[in-house]
C-alpha positions in Angstrom: -32.5 37.3 -38.7 -31.0 33.9 -39.5 -27.5 35.4 -39.7 -27.9 37.1 -36.3 -29.1 33.8 -34.8 -26.1 31.9 -36.1 -23.8 34.6 -34.9 -25.4 34.6 -31.4 -24.9 30.8 -31.2 -21.3 31.1 -32.3 -20.6 33.6 -29.6 -22.3 31.7 -26.8 -20.9 28.2 -27.6 -17.3 28.7 -26.5 -18.5 29.9 -23.1 -21.2 27.3 -22.4 -19.6 24.3 -24.0 -16.6 23.7 -21.7 -18.6 24.9 -18.6 -21.3 22.4 -19.4 -18.7 19.6 -19.9 -17.2 20.4 -16.5 -20.6 20.5 -14.8 -21.5 17.1 -16.4 -18.2 15.5 -15.2 -17.8 12.6 -15.4 -19.5 11.8 -18.7 -17.3 8.7 -19.4 -15.3 6.2 -17.3 -12.4 7.6 -15.1 -9.2 5.7 -15.2 -7.0 5.3 -12.1 -3.4 4.4 -13.1 -1.4 2.3 -10.6 2.3 2.4 -11.5 2.9 -1.0 -9.8 1.9 -4.6 -10.7 -1.6 -6.1 -10.0 -1.7 -7.5 -6.5 0.5 -4.9 -4.9 -0.9 -3.0 -2.0 -1.4 0.2 -4.0 -3.3 -1.8 -6.6 -5.6 -3.1 -3.9 -6.2 0.4 -2.6 -6.9 1.7 -6.1 -9.5 -1.1 -6.7 -11.2 -0.3 -3.4 -11.4 3.4 -4.3 -12.6 2.6 -7.8 -15.4 0.3 -6.5 -16.6 3.0 -4.0 -16.4 5.8 -6.5 -18.6 3.9 -8.9 -21.5 4.4 -6.5 -21.4 8.1 -7.4 -19.6 8.1 -10.8 -22.0 5.9 -12.6 -20.2 6.3 -15.9 -17.6 4.0 -14.4 -14.1 4.0 -12.8 -11.5 1.5 -13.9 -8.0 0.6 -12.7 -5.1 0.3 -15.1 -1.6 -1.1 -14.0 1.4 0.4 -15.7 4.3 -0.9 -13.6 8.1 -0.5 -14.0 11.1 1.6 -13.1 10.1 2.1 -9.5 6.7 3.5 -10.5 8.1 6.1 -12.9 6.6 4.6 -16.1 3.0 4.8 -14.9 3.6 8.2 -13.3 5.1 9.6 -16.5 2.1 8.3 -18.5 -0.3 10.2 -16.3 1.7 13.5 -16.5 1.3 13.3 -20.3 -2.4 12.5 -20.2 -5.1 15.0 -21.1 -5.8 17.3 -18.2 -9.5 16.6 -18.1 -9.9 14.6 -14.9 -10.4 11.3 -16.6 -6.9 10.0 -16.0 -5.7 9.9 -12.3 -2.7 8.4 -10.5 -2.6 6.5 -7.3 1.0 6.9 -6.1 3.2 6.7 -3.0 6.7 7.5 -4.4 6.2 11.1 -5.4 8.7 12.3 -2.7 11.6 9.9 -2.6 11.9 8.8 -6.3 12.5 12.2 -7.8 15.2 12.8 -5.3 17.2 9.7 -6.2 16.5 9.2 -9.9 16.5 11.4 -13.0 12.9 11.4 -14.3 11.1 12.7 -17.4 8.7 14.6 -15.2 8.7 16.7 -12.0 6.4 17.2 -9.1 4.9 20.3 -10.8 3.5 18.1 -13.5 1.0 16.6 -11.1 -1.8 18.1 -9.0 -2.5 16.5 -5.6 -6.2 15.7 -5.1 -6.5 13.7 -1.9 -4.3 11.8 0.5 -5.6 8.4 1.5 -3.1 6.8 3.9 0.4 6.5 5.2 2.8 3.5 5.4 5.3 4.3 8.1 8.3 2.0 8.8 9.3 0.4 12.1 12.9 -0.4 12.8 12.8 -4.0 14.1 15.5 -6.4 15.2 15.7 -10.1 15.9 14.7 -10.9 19.5 18.1 -12.2 20.6 20.2 -9.2 19.4 21.6 -7.7 22.6 19.8 -4.4 22.4 16.4 -3.6 24.0 16.2 0.1 23.0 17.3 2.2 20.1 20.1 3.8 22.1 21.4 0.3 23.0 21.3 -0.6 19.3 23.4 2.5 18.5 25.8 1.7 21.2 26.2 -1.9 19.9 26.7 -0.6 16.4 29.5 1.7 17.5 31.2 -1.1 19.4 31.0 -3.5 16.4 31.1 -1.4 13.2 29.4 -3.0 10.2 28.7 -6.2 12.2 24.9 -5.6 12.3 23.2 -6.8 9.1 20.4 -4.8 7.7 17.9 -6.4 5.2 17.7 -4.0 2.2 15.8 -4.0 -1.0 16.5 -1.6 -3.9 19.4 0.8 -3.6 17.9 4.2 -3.4 14.6 2.8 -2.3 12.9 3.9 1.0 14.6 1.2 3.1 18.1 2.1 1.9 17.5 5.8 2.0 16.0 5.6 5.4 18.7 3.5 7.0 21.4 5.7 5.3 19.9 8.8 7.1 19.9 6.9 10.5 23.5 5.8 10.0 24.6 9.3 9.3 22.7 10.9 12.1 24.0 8.5 14.7 27.5 7.9 13.3 27.2 4.2 12.9 27.6 1.7 10.0 25.5 -1.3 9.2 26.1 -4.0 6.6 23.4 -4.0 3.9 22.2 -7.4 2.8 20.2 -7.2 -0.5 16.8 -8.9 -1.0 14.3 -9.0 -3.8 11.5 -7.7 -1.5 11.1 -7.3 2.2 9.3 -10.5 2.9 12.3 -12.8 2.5 14.4 -10.3 4.5 11.9 -10.5 7.4 12.0 -14.3 7.2 15.8 -14.3 7.4 15.7 -11.9 10.4 13.4 -14.1 12.3 15.6 -17.1 11.5 18.6 -15.2 12.8 20.5 -14.8 9.4 20.3 -11.0 9.6 19.8 -8.6 12.5 17.5 -5.8 11.4 14.8 -4.6 9.0 12.6 -1.6 8.3 9.1 -2.9 7.9 5.5 -1.8 8.4 4.3 -1.9 12.0 1.4 -4.2 11.2 3.7 -6.7 9.5 6.1 -6.9 12.4 3.5 -6.8 15.2 2.7 -10.6 15.3 6.4 -11.5 15.5 6.8 -9.0 18.4 3.8 -10.5 20.2 5.3 -14.0 19.8 8.6 -12.9 21.1 10.5 -13.4 17.8 11.4 -9.7 17.2 11.6 -6.3 18.9 10.6 -2.9 17.4 12.9 -0.1 18.6 11.4 2.9 16.7 8.6 4.0 14.5 10.0 6.4 11.8 6.9 8.7 12.1 5.6 11.7 14.0 3.1 9.7 16.1 3.0 6.3 17.7 1.3 3.6 15.6 -1.8 1.7 16.9 -0.2 -1.6 15.8 2.9 -0.9 18.0 1.6 1.4 20.8 4.6 0.9 23.0 7.2 1.6 20.4 8.7 5.2 20.5 8.6 7.5 17.5 11.7 8.8 15.8 11.4 12.0 17.7 11.3 10.1 21.0 14.7 8.5 20.2 16.4 11.7 19.2 15.6 11.7 15.4 13.0 14.4 15.4 13.0 15.2 11.7 13.3 11.7 10.3 10.0 10.6 8.8 10.4 7.4 6.7 7.0 7.0 5.3 5.1 6.5 2.1 2.1 8.8 1.7 -0.5 7.2 -0.6 -2.8 9.4 -2.5 -4.5 10.3 -5.8 -3.2 13.0 -8.2 -4.1 14.3 -11.6 -2.1 15.8 -14.5 -1.5 19.6 -14.0 -4.1 21.8 -15.8 -7.3 20.0 -14.8 -10.1 22.6 -14.5 -10.9 23.6 -11.0 -14.5 22.6 -11.0 -13.4 19.1 -12.0 -10.7 19.0 -9.3 -13.2 20.2 -6.7 -15.6 17.4 -7.7 -12.9 14.8 -7.5 -11.7 16.1 -4.1 -15.2 16.0 -2.7 -16.0 12.5 -3.9 -12.6 10.9 -3.1 -12.7 12.7 0.2 -16.1 11.1 1.0 -14.5 7.7 0.4 -11.3 8.5 2.3 -13.2 9.7 5.4 -15.6 6.8 5.6 -14.9 4.4 8.5 -15.4 1.3 6.4 -12.8 2.4 3.9 -10.3 3.2 6.7 -10.9 -0.3 8.0 -10.0 -1.7 4.6 -6.8 0.4 4.6 -5.9 -1.0 8.0 -6.5 -4.5 6.8 -3.9 -3.7 4.0 -1.5 -2.6 6.7 -1.8 1.1 5.7 -2.5 3.8 8.3 -5.6 5.8 7.3 -4.6 9.5 6.8 -7.3 11.4 4.9 -5.8 14.6 3.6 -7.7 17.2 1.6 -5.9 18.8 -1.4 -4.0 21.5 0.5 -3.0 19.3 3.4 -1.9 16.6 1.0 0.1 19.1 -1.1 1.8 20.3 2.1 2.6 16.7 3.2 4.2 15.9 -0.1 6.2 19.1 -0.1 7.5 18.4 3.4 8.5 14.8 2.5 10.0 16.0 -0.8 12.2 18.6 0.9 13.4 16.0 3.4 14.4 13.4 0.8 15.9 16.0 -1.6 18.2 17.2 1.2 19.1 13.7 2.3 19.7 12.3 -1.2 22.1 15.2 -2.1 24.0 15.1 1.2 24.4 11.3 1.2 24.7 10.8 -2.6 21.8 8.3 -2.7 21.0 7.1 -6.1 18.2 4.7 -7.3 19.2 1.3 -8.7 16.3 -1.0 -8.7 
């Protein structure tokens, strides 16, 4: 009888053990990896998400920063983590970076869980540049090739890649002026040292209100509440140009479906709350809650766009 009992337990354990572990998830703290330094916007979002998830995941949720190489160091770390749902990634470079840089991982190594928000870019110019519309800017650029100065950050980054696509599509050439971040570039544009930047709508809005700058286009598929009078890229004849960063949470591939479902439900509850969306807006990020499949489709759409653009224009990352 004792032998039969031991045999029965041995047969049952492999079935009930993992299932029980998934049902009890999470049994220990979850770690959200941010592949950027502490204090960055993504870091702030991760800490807000972690704080809110702790209300449900009482075992704890922590944030760990692993910056470097445009976000690829932290991302690579997550792709190599155990696929158990306890290591997650908050990222916004899953579409452009793989198109412009050789990486030790691919998009297939990560599983999208939930999209949180979007950071679109506005094409803004100094107030005294003789162009009041995007078409007038293009006409000015064609009359004065390479005379218009564009504030750029890393080669192969979203600003450089975005303006490269605009130049190609409209047959114009701007002069790229390098900066270590967009803040000093914006300051120089307001001071009249350069002519144009790509920047978040909320960042440029106060300067537009004070008459120090003009926004000519939002590189997105819908107008932005911060700049309601500024046309989208489609409205100025650039229908398929979407220069945006989609911020969301991903997991290593192979996480069991019950765990993924639990994470999607709880992160979705956070993402859909009005108070969280207000916090995103305060960080100059447009709330855009996307469940798993919608988030996956958004990433795929943006990835296809950047892969095509990077190959066609030979855009490489150097930052």
